[in-house]
PQR file of N, CA, C, O and H, with PARSE charges and radii, in Angstrom:
ATOM      1  N   MET A   1     235.953  54.071 -58.323 -0.4000 1.5000
ATOM      2  CA  MET A   1     235.043  53.078 -57.972 -0.0000 2.0000
ATOM      3  C   MET A   1     234.399  52.557 -59.113  0.5500 1.7000
ATOM      4  O   MET A   1     234.174  53.259 -60.099 -0.5500 1.4000
ATOM      5  N   SER A   2     234.082  51.335 -59.035 -0.4000 1.5000
ATOM      6  CA  SER A   2     233.395  50.543 -60.204 -0.0000 2.0000
ATOM      7  C   SER A   2     231.816  50.663 -59.954  0.5500 1.7000
ATOM      8  O   SER A   2     231.302  51.034 -58.899 -0.5500 1.4000
ATOM      9  H   SER A   2     234.266  50.765 -58.234  0.4000 1.0000
ATOM     10  N   TYR A   3     231.222  50.327 -60.981 -0.4000 1.5000
ATOM     11  CA  TYR A   3     229.685  50.380 -60.919 -0.0000 2.0000
ATOM     12  C   TYR A   3     229.160  49.433 -59.759  0.5500 1.7000
ATOM     13  O   TYR A   3     228.204  49.739 -59.047 -0.5500 1.4000
ATOM     14  H   TYR A   3     231.639  50.026 -61.839  0.4000 1.0000
ATOM     15  N   TYR A   4     229.817  48.352 -59.650 -0.4000 1.5000
ATOM     16  CA  TYR A   4     229.487  47.294 -58.620 -0.0000 2.0000
ATOM     17  C   TYR A   4     229.578  47.836 -57.297  0.5500 1.7000
ATOM     18  O   TYR A   4     228.743  47.510 -56.454 -0.5500 1.4000
ATOM     19  H   TYR A   4     230.593  48.103 -60.229  0.4000 1.0000
ATOM     20  N   ASN A   5     230.538  48.657 -57.021 -0.4000 1.5000
ATOM     21  CA  ASN A   5     230.897  49.295 -55.668 -0.0000 2.0000
ATOM     22  C   ASN A   5     229.779  50.397 -55.378  0.5500 1.7000
ATOM     23  O   ASN A   5     229.232  50.522 -54.282 -0.5500 1.4000
ATOM     24  H   ASN A   5     231.216  48.922 -57.706  0.4000 1.0000
ATOM     25  N   TRP A   6     229.521  51.155 -56.462 -0.4000 1.5000
ATOM     26  CA  TRP A   6     228.522  52.241 -56.305 -0.0000 2.0000
ATOM     27  C   TRP A   6     227.167  51.599 -56.002  0.5500 1.7000
ATOM     28  O   TRP A   6     226.481  52.010 -55.066 -0.5500 1.4000
ATOM     29  H   TRP A   6     229.966  51.054 -57.352  0.4000 1.0000
ATOM     30  N   SER A   7     226.777  50.587 -56.794 -0.4000 1.5000
ATOM     31  CA  SER A   7     225.680  49.925 -56.541 -0.0000 2.0000
ATOM     32  C   SER A   7     225.345  49.351 -55.148  0.5500 1.7000
ATOM     33  O   SER A   7     224.256  49.459 -54.584 -0.5500 1.4000
ATOM     34  H   SER A   7     227.334  50.253 -57.555  0.4000 1.0000
ATOM     35  N   ARG A   8     226.489  48.699 -54.656 -0.4000 1.5000
ATOM     36  CA  ARG A   8     226.426  48.191 -53.396 -0.0000 2.0000
ATOM     37  C   ARG A   8     226.256  49.235 -52.303  0.5500 1.7000
ATOM     38  O   ARG A   8     225.515  49.098 -51.330 -0.5500 1.4000
ATOM     39  H   ARG A   8     227.374  48.611 -55.114  0.4000 1.0000
ATOM     40  N   PHE A   9     227.045  50.329 -52.573 -0.4000 1.5000
ATOM     41  CA  PHE A   9     226.889  51.401 -51.565 -0.0000 2.0000
ATOM     42  C   PHE A   9     225.469  51.888 -51.567  0.5500 1.7000
ATOM     43  O   PHE A   9     224.910  52.074 -50.487 -0.5500 1.4000
ATOM     44  H   PHE A   9     227.647  50.440 -53.364  0.4000 1.0000
ATOM     45  N   ALA A  10     224.824  52.116 -52.737 -0.4000 1.5000
ATOM     46  CA  ALA A  10     223.435  52.736 -52.768 -0.0000 2.0000
ATOM     47  C   ALA A  10     222.402  51.733 -52.195  0.5500 1.7000
ATOM     48  O   ALA A  10     221.406  52.142 -51.598 -0.5500 1.4000
ATOM     49  H   ALA A  10     225.278  51.965 -53.615  0.4000 1.0000
ATOM     50  N   GLN A  11     222.652  50.410 -52.383 -0.4000 1.5000
ATOM     51  CA  GLN A  11     221.687  49.536 -51.769 -0.0000 2.0000
ATOM     52  C   GLN A  11     221.947  49.492 -50.248  0.5500 1.7000
ATOM     53  O   GLN A  11     220.950  49.436 -49.528 -0.5500 1.4000
ATOM     54  H   GLN A  11     223.461  50.078 -52.868  0.4000 1.0000
ATOM     55  N   ASP A  12     223.035  49.508 -49.736 -0.4000 1.5000
ATOM     56  CA  ASP A  12     223.251  49.364 -48.257 -0.0000 2.0000
ATOM     57  C   ASP A  12     222.733  50.655 -47.525  0.5500 1.7000
ATOM     58  O   ASP A  12     221.948  50.603 -46.578 -0.5500 1.4000
ATOM     59  H   ASP A  12     223.845  49.553 -50.321  0.4000 1.0000
ATOM     60  N   TRP A  13     223.235  51.800 -48.040 -0.4000 1.5000
ATOM     61  CA  TRP A  13     222.934  52.992 -47.354 -0.0000 2.0000
ATOM     62  C   TRP A  13     221.519  53.578 -47.843  0.5500 1.7000
ATOM     63  O   TRP A  13     220.885  54.400 -47.182 -0.5500 1.4000
ATOM     64  H   TRP A  13     223.873  51.843 -48.809  0.4000 1.0000
ATOM     65  N   GLY A  14     221.139  53.110 -48.957 -0.4000 1.5000
ATOM     66  CA  GLY A  14     219.667  53.543 -49.230 -0.0000 2.0000
ATOM     67  C   GLY A  14     218.730  52.824 -48.427  0.5500 1.7000
ATOM     68  O   GLY A  14     217.699  53.382 -48.050 -0.5500 1.4000
ATOM     69  H   GLY A  14     221.653  52.442 -49.495  0.4000 1.0000
ATOM     70  N   THR A  15     219.017  51.498 -48.093 -0.4000 1.5000
ATOM     71  CA  THR A  15     218.040  50.782 -47.100 -0.0000 2.0000
ATOM     72  C   THR A  15     218.162  51.410 -45.838  0.5500 1.7000
ATOM     73  O   THR A  15     217.091  51.576 -45.254 -0.5500 1.4000
ATOM     74  H   THR A  15     219.854  51.045 -48.399  0.4000 1.0000
ATOM     75  N   VAL A  16     219.363  51.871 -45.164 -0.4000 1.5000
ATOM     76  CA  VAL A  16     219.392  52.500 -43.939 -0.0000 2.0000
ATOM     77  C   VAL A  16     218.675  53.779 -43.928  0.5500 1.7000
ATOM     78  O   VAL A  16     217.939  54.101 -42.996 -0.5500 1.4000
ATOM     79  H   VAL A  16     220.233  51.736 -45.638  0.4000 1.0000
ATOM     80  N   TYR A  17     218.912  54.607 -45.095 -0.4000 1.5000
ATOM     81  CA  TYR A  17     218.191  55.840 -45.175 -0.0000 2.0000
ATOM     82  C   TYR A  17     216.615  55.723 -45.039  0.5500 1.7000
ATOM     83  O   TYR A  17     215.973  56.425 -44.258 -0.5500 1.4000
ATOM     84  H   TYR A  17     219.510  54.346 -45.852  0.4000 1.0000
ATOM     85  N   PHE A  18     216.040  54.745 -45.893 -0.4000 1.5000
ATOM     86  CA  PHE A  18     214.639  54.540 -45.847 -0.0000 2.0000
ATOM     87  C   PHE A  18     214.085  54.034 -44.612  0.5500 1.7000
ATOM     88  O   PHE A  18     212.946  54.322 -44.246 -0.5500 1.4000
ATOM     89  H   PHE A  18     216.562  54.174 -46.528  0.4000 1.0000
ATOM     90  N   VAL A  19     214.892  53.261 -43.941 -0.4000 1.5000
ATOM     91  CA  VAL A  19     214.494  52.672 -42.557 -0.0000 2.0000
ATOM     92  C   VAL A  19     214.354  53.784 -41.516  0.5500 1.7000
ATOM     93  O   VAL A  19     213.460  53.776 -40.669 -0.5500 1.4000
ATOM     94  H   VAL A  19     215.817  53.027 -44.238  0.4000 1.0000
ATOM     95  N   VAL A  20     215.291  54.753 -41.622 -0.4000 1.5000
ATOM     96  CA  VAL A  20     215.334  55.802 -40.680 -0.0000 2.0000
ATOM     97  C   VAL A  20     214.151  56.770 -41.015  0.5500 1.7000
ATOM     98  O   VAL A  20     213.510  57.273 -40.092 -0.5500 1.4000
ATOM     99  H   VAL A  20     216.016  54.760 -42.310  0.4000 1.0000
ATOM    100  N   ILE A  21     213.863  57.032 -42.290 -0.4000 1.5000
ATOM    101  CA  ILE A  21     212.714  57.809 -42.594 -0.0000 2.0000
ATOM    102  C   ILE A  21     211.440  57.238 -42.227  0.5500 1.7000
ATOM    103  O   ILE A  21     210.524  57.927 -41.777 -0.5500 1.4000
ATOM    104  H   ILE A  21     214.384  56.624 -43.040  0.4000 1.0000
ATOM    105  N   PHE A  22     211.362  55.974 -42.414 -0.4000 1.5000
ATOM    106  CA  PHE A  22     210.180  55.230 -41.886 -0.0000 2.0000
ATOM    107  C   PHE A  22     209.966  55.354 -40.424  0.5500 1.7000
ATOM    108  O   PHE A  22     208.878  55.684 -39.953 -0.5500 1.4000
ATOM    109  H   PHE A  22     212.106  55.414 -42.780  0.4000 1.0000
ATOM    110  N   LEU A  23     211.021  55.087 -39.707 -0.4000 1.5000
ATOM    111  CA  LEU A  23     210.878  55.207 -38.236 -0.0000 2.0000
ATOM    112  C   LEU A  23     210.613  56.540 -37.615  0.5500 1.7000
ATOM    113  O   LEU A  23     210.064  56.679 -36.522 -0.5500 1.4000
ATOM    114  H   LEU A  23     211.905  54.819 -40.089  0.4000 1.0000
ATOM    115  N   ILE A  24     211.091  57.639 -38.477 -0.4000 1.5000
ATOM    116  CA  ILE A  24     210.639  58.890 -38.048 -0.0000 2.0000
ATOM    117  C   ILE A  24     209.177  59.132 -38.405  0.5500 1.7000
ATOM    118  O   ILE A  24     208.492  59.784 -37.617 -0.5500 1.4000
ATOM    119  H   ILE A  24     211.537  57.526 -39.365  0.4000 1.0000
ATOM    120  N   ALA A  25     208.651  58.665 -39.519 -0.4000 1.5000
ATOM    121  CA  ALA A  25     207.218  58.770 -39.801 -0.0000 2.0000
ATOM    122  C   ALA A  25     206.414  58.065 -38.845  0.5500 1.7000
ATOM    123  O   ALA A  25     205.345  58.578 -38.514 -0.5500 1.4000
ATOM    124  H   ALA A  25     209.207  58.136 -40.160  0.4000 1.0000
ATOM    125  N   VAL A  26     206.783  56.913 -38.326 -0.4000 1.5000
ATOM    126  CA  VAL A  26     205.992  56.117 -37.466 -0.0000 2.0000
ATOM    127  C   VAL A  26     206.095  56.874 -36.005  0.5500 1.7000
ATOM    128  O   VAL A  26     205.063  57.000 -35.345 -0.5500 1.4000
ATOM    129  H   VAL A  26     207.652  56.497 -38.595  0.4000 1.0000
ATOM    130  N   GLY A  27     207.219  57.325 -35.558 -0.4000 1.5000
ATOM    131  CA  GLY A  27     207.334  58.085 -34.506 -0.0000 2.0000
ATOM    132  C   GLY A  27     206.548  59.279 -34.461  0.5500 1.7000
ATOM    133  O   GLY A  27     205.969  59.577 -33.416 -0.5500 1.4000
ATOM    134  H   GLY A  27     208.057  57.223 -36.094  0.4000 1.0000
ATOM    135  N   TYR A  28     206.470  59.965 -35.442 -0.4000 1.5000
ATOM    136  CA  TYR A  28     205.615  61.240 -35.655 -0.0000 2.0000
ATOM    137  C   TYR A  28     204.102  60.952 -35.450  0.5500 1.7000
ATOM    138  O   TYR A  28     203.333  61.579 -34.722 -0.5500 1.4000
ATOM    139  H   TYR A  28     206.940  59.723 -36.291  0.4000 1.0000
ATOM    140  N   ALA A  29     203.817  59.841 -36.264 -0.4000 1.5000
ATOM    141  CA  ALA A  29     202.344  59.399 -36.112 -0.0000 2.0000
ATOM    142  C   ALA A  29     201.870  58.950 -34.714  0.5500 1.7000
ATOM    143  O   ALA A  29     200.713  59.116 -34.327 -0.5500 1.4000
ATOM    144  H   ALA A  29     204.442  59.332 -36.855  0.4000 1.0000
ATOM    145  N   LEU A  30     202.877  58.350 -33.956 -0.4000 1.5000
ATOM    146  CA  LEU A  30     202.467  57.776 -32.642 -0.0000 2.0000
ATOM    147  C   LEU A  30     202.800  58.693 -31.539  0.5500 1.7000
ATOM    148  O   LEU A  30     202.526  58.393 -30.377 -0.5500 1.4000
ATOM    149  H   LEU A  30     203.817  58.215 -34.270  0.4000 1.0000
ATOM    150  N   TRP A  31     203.380  59.800 -31.854 -0.4000 1.5000
ATOM    151  CA  TRP A  31     203.771  60.753 -30.675 -0.0000 2.0000
ATOM    152  C   TRP A  31     202.521  61.323 -30.057  0.5500 1.7000
ATOM    153  O   TRP A  31     201.639  61.886 -30.706 -0.5500 1.4000
ATOM    154  H   TRP A  31     203.603  60.044 -32.798  0.4000 1.0000
ATOM    155  N   PRO A  32     202.513  61.124 -28.677 -0.5600 1.5000
ATOM    156  CA  PRO A  32     201.233  61.430 -27.900  0.2800 2.0000
ATOM    157  C   PRO A  32     200.690  62.834 -28.189  0.5500 1.7000
ATOM    158  O   PRO A  32     199.479  63.054 -28.210 -0.5500 1.4000
ATOM    159  N   ARG A  33     201.685  63.852 -28.427 -0.4000 1.5000
ATOM    160  CA  ARG A  33     201.257  65.203 -28.670 -0.0000 2.0000
ATOM    161  C   ARG A  33     200.378  65.367 -29.912  0.5500 1.7000
ATOM    162  O   ARG A  33     199.499  66.228 -29.954 -0.5500 1.4000
ATOM    163  H   ARG A  33     202.669  63.673 -28.410  0.4000 1.0000
ATOM    164  N   ASN A  34     200.634  64.507 -30.948 -0.4000 1.5000
ATOM    165  CA  ASN A  34     199.960  64.485 -32.222 -0.0000 2.0000
ATOM    166  C   ASN A  34     198.637  63.761 -32.258  0.5500 1.7000
ATOM    167  O   ASN A  34     197.945  63.818 -33.275 -0.5500 1.4000
ATOM    168  H   ASN A  34     201.348  63.807 -30.914  0.4000 1.0000
ATOM    169  N   ALA A  35     198.250  63.076 -31.181 -0.4000 1.5000
ATOM    170  CA  ALA A  35     197.056  62.203 -31.130 -0.0000 2.0000
ATOM    171  C   ALA A  35     195.828  63.110 -31.425  0.5500 1.7000
ATOM    172  O   ALA A  35     195.022  62.753 -32.283 -0.5500 1.4000
ATOM    173  H   ALA A  35     198.812  63.031 -30.355  0.4000 1.0000
ATOM    174  N   SER A  36     195.676  64.153 -30.812 -0.4000 1.5000
ATOM    175  CA  SER A  36     194.465  65.050 -30.975 -0.0000 2.0000
ATOM    176  C   SER A  36     194.424  65.508 -32.475  0.5500 1.7000
ATOM    177  O   SER A  36     193.314  65.618 -32.996 -0.5500 1.4000
ATOM    178  H   SER A  36     196.331  64.444 -30.114  0.4000 1.0000
ATOM    179  N   THR A  37     195.461  65.760 -33.149 -0.4000 1.5000
ATOM    180  CA  THR A  37     195.311  66.142 -34.494 -0.0000 2.0000
ATOM    181  C   THR A  37     194.882  65.098 -35.440  0.5500 1.7000
ATOM    182  O   THR A  37     194.137  65.343 -36.388 -0.5500 1.4000
ATOM    183  H   THR A  37     196.362  65.671 -32.726  0.4000 1.0000
ATOM    184  N   PHE A  38     195.392  63.848 -35.155 -0.4000 1.5000
ATOM    185  CA  PHE A  38     195.050  62.687 -36.040 -0.0000 2.0000
ATOM    186  C   PHE A  38     193.657  62.260 -35.663  0.5500 1.7000
ATOM    187  O   PHE A  38     192.956  61.734 -36.528 -0.5500 1.4000
ATOM    188  H   PHE A  38     195.997  63.649 -34.384  0.4000 1.0000
ATOM    189  N   LYS A  39     193.193  62.444 -34.436 -0.4000 1.5000
ATOM    190  CA  LYS A  39     191.768  61.906 -34.016 -0.0000 2.0000
ATOM    191  C   LYS A  39     190.835  62.899 -34.657  0.5500 1.7000
ATOM    192  O   LYS A  39     189.782  62.463 -35.123 -0.5500 1.4000
ATOM    193  H   LYS A  39     193.762  62.872 -33.734  0.4000 1.0000
ATOM    194  N   ARG A  40     191.102  64.180 -34.733 -0.4000 1.5000
ATOM    195  CA  ARG A  40     190.233  65.239 -35.340 -0.0000 2.0000
ATOM    196  C   ARG A  40     190.164  64.973 -36.798  0.5500 1.7000
ATOM    197  O   ARG A  40     189.082  65.012 -37.383 -0.5500 1.4000
ATOM    198  H   ARG A  40     191.958  64.534 -34.355  0.4000 1.0000
ATOM    199  N   ALA A  41     191.352  64.684 -37.450 -0.4000 1.5000
ATOM    200  CA  ALA A  41     191.274  64.299 -38.885 -0.0000 2.0000
ATOM    201  C   ALA A  41     190.444  63.116 -39.112  0.5500 1.7000
ATOM    202  O   ALA A  41     189.659  63.102 -40.061 -0.5500 1.4000
ATOM    203  H   ALA A  41     192.231  64.652 -36.974  0.4000 1.0000
ATOM    204  N   ALA A  42     190.561  62.073 -38.277 -0.4000 1.5000
ATOM    205  CA  ALA A  42     189.837  60.773 -38.556 -0.0000 2.0000
ATOM    206  C   ALA A  42     188.384  61.013 -38.466  0.5500 1.7000
ATOM    207  O   ALA A  42     187.626  60.197 -38.991 -0.5500 1.4000
ATOM    208  H   ALA A  42     191.199  62.085 -37.506  0.4000 1.0000
ATOM    209  N   HIS A  43     187.881  62.124 -37.808 -0.4000 1.5000
ATOM    210  CA  HIS A  43     186.435  62.165 -37.460 -0.0000 2.0000
ATOM    211  C   HIS A  43     185.888  63.237 -38.544  0.5500 1.7000
ATOM    212  O   HIS A  43     184.693  63.526 -38.499 -0.5500 1.4000
ATOM    213  H   HIS A  43     188.497  62.787 -37.382  0.4000 1.0000
ATOM    214  N   ILE A  44     186.602  63.748 -39.374 -0.4000 1.5000
ATOM    215  CA  ILE A  44     186.137  64.796 -40.375 -0.0000 2.0000
ATOM    216  C   ILE A  44     184.992  64.124 -41.161  0.5500 1.7000
ATOM    217  O   ILE A  44     183.951  64.778 -41.219 -0.5500 1.4000
ATOM    218  H   ILE A  44     187.573  63.513 -39.410  0.4000 1.0000
ATOM    219  N   PRO A  45     185.015  62.965 -41.753 -0.5600 1.5000
ATOM    220  CA  PRO A  45     183.902  62.565 -42.518  0.2800 2.0000
ATOM    221  C   PRO A  45     182.700  62.292 -41.621  0.5500 1.7000
ATOM    222  O   PRO A  45     181.597  62.419 -42.153 -0.5500 1.4000
ATOM    223  N   ILE A  46     182.744  61.984 -40.516 -0.4000 1.5000
ATOM    224  CA  ILE A  46     181.546  61.775 -39.588 -0.0000 2.0000
ATOM    225  C   ILE A  46     180.853  63.074 -39.328  0.5500 1.7000
ATOM    226  O   ILE A  46     179.634  63.204 -39.444 -0.5500 1.4000
ATOM    227  H   ILE A  46     183.640  61.880 -40.084  0.4000 1.0000
ATOM    228  N   THR A  47     181.673  64.040 -38.969 -0.4000 1.5000
ATOM    229  CA  THR A  47     181.118  65.365 -38.647 -0.0000 2.0000
ATOM    230  C   THR A  47     180.617  66.062 -39.986  0.5500 1.7000
ATOM    231  O   THR A  47     179.715  66.889 -39.859 -0.5500 1.4000
ATOM    232  H   THR A  47     182.663  63.935 -38.875  0.4000 1.0000
ATOM    233  N   GLU A  48     181.037  65.846 -41.056 -0.4000 1.5000
ATOM    234  CA  GLU A  48     180.497  66.380 -42.209 -0.0000 2.0000
ATOM    235  C   GLU A  48     179.252  65.877 -42.627  0.5500 1.7000
ATOM    236  O   GLU A  48     178.463  66.606 -43.228 -0.5500 1.4000
ATOM    237  H   GLU A  48     181.770  65.174 -41.160  0.4000 1.0000
ATOM    238  N   GLN A  49     178.974  64.587 -42.345 -0.4000 1.5000
ATOM    239  CA  GLN A  49     177.695  63.883 -42.632 -0.0000 2.0000
ATOM    240  C   GLN A  49     176.610  64.352 -41.643  0.5500 1.7000
ATOM    241  O   GLN A  49     175.439  64.447 -42.009 -0.5500 1.4000
ATOM    242  H   GLN A  49     179.615  63.994 -41.857  0.4000 1.0000
ATOM    243  N   GLU A  50     177.014  64.653 -40.348 -0.4000 1.5000
ATOM    244  CA  GLU A  50     176.131  65.184 -39.355 -0.0000 2.0000
ATOM    245  C   GLU A  50     175.705  66.559 -39.752  0.5500 1.7000
ATOM    246  O   GLU A  50     174.604  66.977 -39.391 -0.5500 1.4000
ATOM    247  H   GLU A  50     177.966  64.575 -40.050  0.4000 1.0000
ATOM    248  N   GLN A  51     176.489  67.265 -40.454 -0.4000 1.5000
ATOM    249  CA  GLN A  51     175.985  68.632 -40.796 -0.0000 2.0000
ATOM    250  C   GLN A  51     175.426  68.612 -42.196  0.5500 1.7000
ATOM    251  O   GLN A  51     175.313  69.667 -42.820 -0.5500 1.4000
ATOM    252  H   GLN A  51     177.383  66.925 -40.747  0.4000 1.0000
ATOM    253  N   ASP A  52     175.106  67.567 -42.664 -0.4000 1.5000
ATOM    254  CA  ASP A  52     174.454  67.411 -43.950 -0.0000 2.0000
ATOM    255  C   ASP A  52     175.277  68.119 -45.142  0.5500 1.7000
ATOM    256  O   ASP A  52     174.709  68.730 -46.047 -0.5500 1.4000
ATOM    257  H   ASP A  52     175.198  66.710 -42.157  0.4000 1.0000
ATOM    258  N   ASP A  53     176.573  67.983 -45.054 -0.4000 1.5000
ATOM    259  CA  ASP A  53     177.453  68.376 -46.015 -0.0000 2.0000
ATOM    260  C   ASP A  53     177.974  67.340 -46.767  0.5500 1.7000
ATOM    261  O   ASP A  53     179.023  66.832 -46.373 -0.5500 1.4000
ATOM    262  H   ASP A  53     177.035  67.486 -44.319  0.4000 1.0000
ATOM    263  N   ASP A  54     177.395  66.890 -47.866 -0.4000 1.5000
ATOM    264  CA  ASP A  54     177.702  65.645 -48.560 -0.0000 2.0000
ATOM    265  C   ASP A  54     178.389  65.989 -49.868  0.5500 1.7000
ATOM    266  O   ASP A  54     178.312  65.222 -50.827 -0.5500 1.4000
ATOM    267  H   ASP A  54     176.543  67.303 -48.186  0.4000 1.0000
ATOM    268  N   ARG A  55     179.049  67.116 -49.919 -0.4000 1.5000
ATOM    269  CA  ARG A  55     179.824  67.361 -51.199 -0.0000 2.0000
ATOM    270  C   ARG A  55     181.061  66.532 -51.328  0.5500 1.7000
ATOM    271  O   ARG A  55     181.723  66.296 -50.317 -0.5500 1.4000
ATOM    272  H   ARG A  55     179.110  67.739 -49.140  0.4000 1.0000
ATOM    273  N   PRO A  56     181.399  66.101 -52.428 -0.5600 1.5000
ATOM    274  CA  PRO A  56     182.623  65.304 -52.550  0.2800 2.0000
ATOM    275  C   PRO A  56     183.897  66.128 -52.169  0.5500 1.7000
ATOM    276  O   PRO A  56     184.035  67.311 -52.482 -0.5500 1.4000
ATOM    277  N   LEU A  57     184.744  65.455 -51.522 -0.4000 1.5000
ATOM    278  CA  LEU A  57     185.987  66.136 -51.149 -0.0000 2.0000
ATOM    279  C   LEU A  57     186.989  66.079 -52.394  0.5500 1.7000
ATOM    280  O   LEU A  57     187.289  65.027 -52.959 -0.5500 1.4000
ATOM    281  H   LEU A  57     184.631  64.495 -51.269  0.4000 1.0000
ATOM    282  N   THR A  58     187.428  67.236 -52.719 -0.4000 1.5000
ATOM    283  CA  THR A  58     188.336  67.429 -53.833 -0.0000 2.0000
ATOM    284  C   THR A  58     189.608  68.080 -53.380  0.5500 1.7000
ATOM    285  O   THR A  58     190.500  68.323 -54.192 -0.5500 1.4000
ATOM    286  H   THR A  58     187.184  68.090 -52.260  0.4000 1.0000
TER
END
């Protein structure tokens, strides 16, 4: 196989691979069972300020 063929193969299937990975990540983020976990994580800064815990997050 020549360089051109390998390059073309990597471009085509690499695109498919990354689209599949992206769809899996979006599906995971939008899955109803994970909603409570993400909602709790989104409210962490608010609950820390209410508890007077203003330390920087590191």
